[in-house]
C-alpha positions in Angstrom: 9.1 -3.3 16.4 7.2 -1.0 18.7 5.1 1.4 16.6 6.5 5.0 16.8 4.5 7.7 18.5 6.6 10.8 18.1 6.6 13.0 15.0 9.7 15.3 15.2 12.1 15.5 12.3 10.6 12.7 10.1 9.9 14.9 7.0 13.5 15.3 6.2 13.7 11.6 5.6 10.4 11.6 3.8 11.6 14.3 1.3 14.8 12.4 0.8 12.8 9.2 -0.1 10.6 11.1 -2.5 13.5 12.9 -4.1 15.4 9.6 -4.4 12.3 7.9 -6.0 12.0 10.7 -8.6 15.7 10.3 -9.4 15.4 6.6 -9.8 12.3 6.9 -12.0 14.0 9.5 -14.2 17.1 7.4 -14.6 14.9 4.3 -15.4 13.0 6.4 -18.0 16.3 7.4 -19.7 17.3 3.7 -19.8 14.0 2.2 -20.9 11.8 4.9 -22.3 8.2 5.6 -21.1 6.9 2.1 -21.5 6.2 -0.5 -18.8 9.7 -0.7 -17.3 9.4 -1.3 -13.6 12.3 0.1 -11.6 13.5 -2.5 -9.1 11.5 -5.4 -10.4 12.1 -8.3 -12.8 10.3 -11.3 -14.2 11.6 -13.4 -11.3 9.8 -11.2 -8.8 6.4 -12.9 -9.1 7.9 -16.4 -8.6 9.8 -15.2 -5.5 6.6 -14.1 -3.8 4.6 -16.5 -1.6 2.0 -15.5 1.0 3.5 -15.2 4.4 7.1 -15.4 3.2 9.7 -12.7 3.0 10.2 -11.3 -0.5 13.6 -11.8 -2.2 14.9 -8.5 -3.4 15.0 -8.6 -7.2 18.0 -7.3 -9.1 17.8 -3.8 -10.6 17.2 -3.6 -14.3 20.3 -3.1 -16.4 21.2 0.5 -16.8 19.1 1.6 -13.8 20.4 2.5 -10.3 17.4 0.5 -8.9 15.9 0.9 -5.4 19.4 1.1 -3.9 19.6 4.7 -5.0 16.7 5.6 -2.7 18.3 3.8 0.2 21.6 5.6 -0.4 19.9 9.0 -0.6 17.8 8.6 2.6 20.2 6.5 4.6 20.5 2.7 4.2 18.7 0.6 6.8 16.4 3.4 7.7 13.7 0.7 8.3 15.9 -2.1 9.6 14.0 -4.3 12.0 10.6 -3.3 10.6 8.3 -5.9 8.9 5.7 -4.5 6.6 2.7 -6.4 5.4 1.5 -5.0 2.0 -1.9 -6.0 0.7 -2.5 -5.3 -3.0 -6.3 -5.1 -3.3 -8.4 -7.7 -5.1 -6.8 -10.2 -7.6 -6.7 -10.8 -11.3 -8.7 -14.1 -11.1 -11.6 -12.8 -9.0 -13.8 -12.1 -11.9 -13.7 -15.7 -13.0 -14.6 -17.1 -9.6 -17.9 -15.4 -8.6 -19.0 -18.2 -6.3 -15.7 -18.3 -4.4 -15.4 -14.5 -3.9 -19.1 -14.2 -3.1 -18.9 -16.6 -0.2 -19.6 -15.0 3.2 -16.7 -14.6 5.7 -16.5 -12.8 9.1 -16.4 -9.0 8.9 -14.7 -8.6 12.3 -17.8 -7.0 13.9 -19.9 -10.1 14.4 -21.4 -10.1 11.0 -20.4 -11.4 7.5 -19.6 -10.0 4.1 -18.4 -11.2 0.7 -15.0 -12.9 0.6 -13.8 -10.3 -2.0 -14.8 -8.4 -5.1 -13.4 -7.8 -8.5 -12.6 -4.1 -7.8 -13.1 -1.2 -10.1 -11.3 0.0 -13.3 -10.7 3.0 -15.4 -13.2 3.8 -18.1 -10.7 2.3 -20.6 -10.6 -1.0 -18.7 -7.4 -0.8 -16.6 -8.3 -2.8 -13.5 -7.8 -1.8 -9.9 -6.2 -5.2 -9.1 -3.4 -4.6 -11.7 -2.8 -1.0 -10.4 -2.6 -2.2 -6.8 -0.3 -5.0 -7.7 2.1 -2.8 -9.6 2.2 -0.1 -6.9 2.8 -2.7 -4.2 5.7 -4.3 -6.2 7.4 -1.0 -6.5 6.7 -0.1 -2.9 8.0 -3.4 -1.7 11.3 -2.9 -3.6 11.8 0.5 -2.1 11.0 -0.6 1.5 13.4 -3.5 1.2 16.1 -1.2 -0.1 15.6 0.8 3.2 16.1 -2.3 5.3 12.5 -3.5 5.9 11.3 -7.1 5.6 8.2 -7.1 3.3 5.5 -9.7 3.1 2.6 -9.7 0.6 -1.0 -11.0 1.0 -0.9 -12.6 -2.5 1.9 -13.9 -4.6 0.8 -12.6 -8.1 -2.0 -10.9 -10.0 -3.5 -14.0 -11.5 -5.1 -15.8 -8.6 -8.3 -15.6 -6.6 -8.6 -13.9 -3.2 -7.5 -14.2 -0.5 -10.7 -13.3 1.3 -10.9 -10.1 3.3 -10.8 -11.8 6.6 -7.6 -13.6 5.7 -6.1 -10.2 4.6 -7.1 -8.6 7.9 -5.5 -11.3 10.0 -2.4 -11.5 7.8 -0.1 -9.0 9.6 -0.2 -10.7 12.9 0.1 -14.2 11.4 3.3 -13.3 9.6 4.8 -11.3 12.4 4.4 -7.9 10.7 4.5 -4.6 12.5 2.1 -2.8 10.2 -0.4 -3.5 7.5 -0.9 -1.2 4.4 -3.7 -2.2 2.0 -3.5 -0.6 -1.4 -6.5 0.2 -3.5 -8.1 2.8 -5.9 -11.6 4.1 -5.7 -14.3 3.9 -8.4 -16.9 6.6 -7.7 -19.8 6.9 -10.2 -19.3 10.6 -10.1 -16.5 11.2 -12.7 -15.8 14.6 -11.1 -14.7 13.0 -7.8 -11.0 13.1 -7.4 -8.2 12.6 -5.0 -6.9 10.0 -2.5 -8.1 9.1 0.9 -6.9 6.8 3.7 -9.3 4.6 5.7 -8.9 3.6 9.3 -11.2 1.4 11.4 -13.7 3.4 13.5 -14.6 2.4 16.1 -11.3 0.6 16.6 -11.1 -3.2 15.8 -12.8 -5.5 18.4 -10.2 -8.3 18.0 -9.4 -10.3 21.1 -6.3 -8.7 22.4 -5.1 -6.8 25.4 -7.2 -3.5 25.6 -4.1 -1.4 26.0 -2.5 -3.0 22.9 -5.7 -2.5 21.0 -5.8 1.2 22.0 -2.1 1.6 21.1 -2.7 0.0 17.7 -5.7 2.3 17.0 -3.6 5.4 17.9 -0.8 4.1 15.7 -3.2 3.5 12.8 -4.4 7.1 13.1 -0.8 8.3 13.1 0.0 6.2 10.1 -3.0 7.6 8.3 -1.9 11.1 9.0 1.6 10.4 7.7 0.2 8.8 4.6 -2.0 11.8 3.9 1.0 14.2 4.3 3.4 12.0 2.2 0.9 11.8 -0.7 0.3 15.5 -0.5 4.0 16.3 -0.5 4.3 14.0 -3.6 1.7 16.3 -5.4 -1.4 14.2 -5.0 -4.6 16.0 -3.7 -6.8 14.7 -0.9 -10.2 13.5 -1.9 -13.0 15.8 -2.8 -15.1 13.3 -0.8 -12.9 13.5 2.3 -11.1 16.9 2.3 -8.8 16.0 5.2 -7.8 12.8 3.4 -9.1 10.4 6.0 -12.2 8.2 6.0 -13.3 6.3 9.1 -15.3 3.1 8.6 -16.5 0.1 10.6 -17.3 -2.2 7.7 -13.9 -3.3 6.3 -12.8 -6.7 7.5 -9.3 -6.0 6.3 -9.0 -3.3 9.0 -11.4 -4.8 11.6 -9.4 -8.1 11.9 -6.0 -6.5 12.1 -4.1 -6.8 15.4 -1.5 -4.4 14.2 -1.6 -0.7 13.1 -3.4 -0.8 9.7 -4.6 1.5 7.0 -6.3 1.0 3.7 -5.3 3.5 0.9 -7.6 4.6 -1.9 -4.9 6.2 -4.0 -7.2 8.0 -6.4 -10.4 7.9 -8.5 -10.0 5.5 -11.4 -13.1 6.9 -13.2 -11.7 10.4 -13.2 -10.0 10.9 -16.5 -7.0 12.9 -15.2 -6.3 10.5 -12.4 -6.8 7.5 -14.6 -4.1 8.9 -16.9 -1.7 9.0 -13.9 -2.6 5.5 -12.7 -2.1 4.0 -16.1 1.3 5.5 -16.6 4.6 3.9 -15.4 5.7 7.2 -14.0 2.5 7.7 -12.1 2.6 4.3 -10.4 6.1 5.0 -9.4 5.1 8.3 -7.8 2.4 6.6 -5.8 4.8 3.9 -4.7 7.4 6.5 -3.6 4.7 8.4 -1.6 3.6 5.2 0.1 7.2 4.4 1.0 7.6 7.9 2.3 4.5 7.5 4.5 6.0 4.4 6.1 9.3 6.2 6.7 7.6 9.2 8.3 5.7 6.9 10.6 8.9 5.2 11.7 10.8 8.5 11.9 8.1 9.8 14.2 9.9 8.2 17.1 12.9 10.4 16.6 
């Protein structure tokens, strides 16, 4: 699918997706309470995921309208023909494999860096890898309900890796149109707050046609802007570190090695008590997922 370049009219669809997500979350809360119910997911979801393979859409939990409600509210098949690569940051087994994740891999700029890291956590110990995995599960279900094909860089939250160079090359290897990597930040300053979106700057130096490389860089910037706006519309504040919500970096292999439009999302500050409370709640993670979905929809609707 050709990355969209226009921007007219997309926010009608975005608001519909966010409203539908809030409706689904409310209905699910009524059915299951405020525990760990995951709208649109099931125990079979993890088994259905394999790197490089399409996800199988899980059944909606009993008593919930599931992700189909979001599709109905915003127009089914809104994302038909789009393949989205989602990258839940880090992994649950990384802490137990220091040698493996410490191995050096290409950074996409002619240097090397560590294969991966353990990620950060809230002060109460809720880990980034678990947060990223949960948000990605929810986002994947919503995107699929809107007609997209979704592929994930890892099949569960109990393994090791993959390394950042593998994550970066993942989108082109599975035929995806776009790569969205999901993370949360861990600033030492507990007063730091807010989300930010990272794009590669300067653009990736991967070996591809210069025109295609420039188009991907422009599409990545557009996607970053749409993600900032979608997260803001959902009620999340841009980072106090990056007031416009965008960070530009040259040192992230996940972005440097992508031959597709790509962004890395730092959805909030895990060491900020207020934001940690949102991240550790079922409702909060659903809000993040709805906003990420809305950002993808806005990017696609930009062609209208």
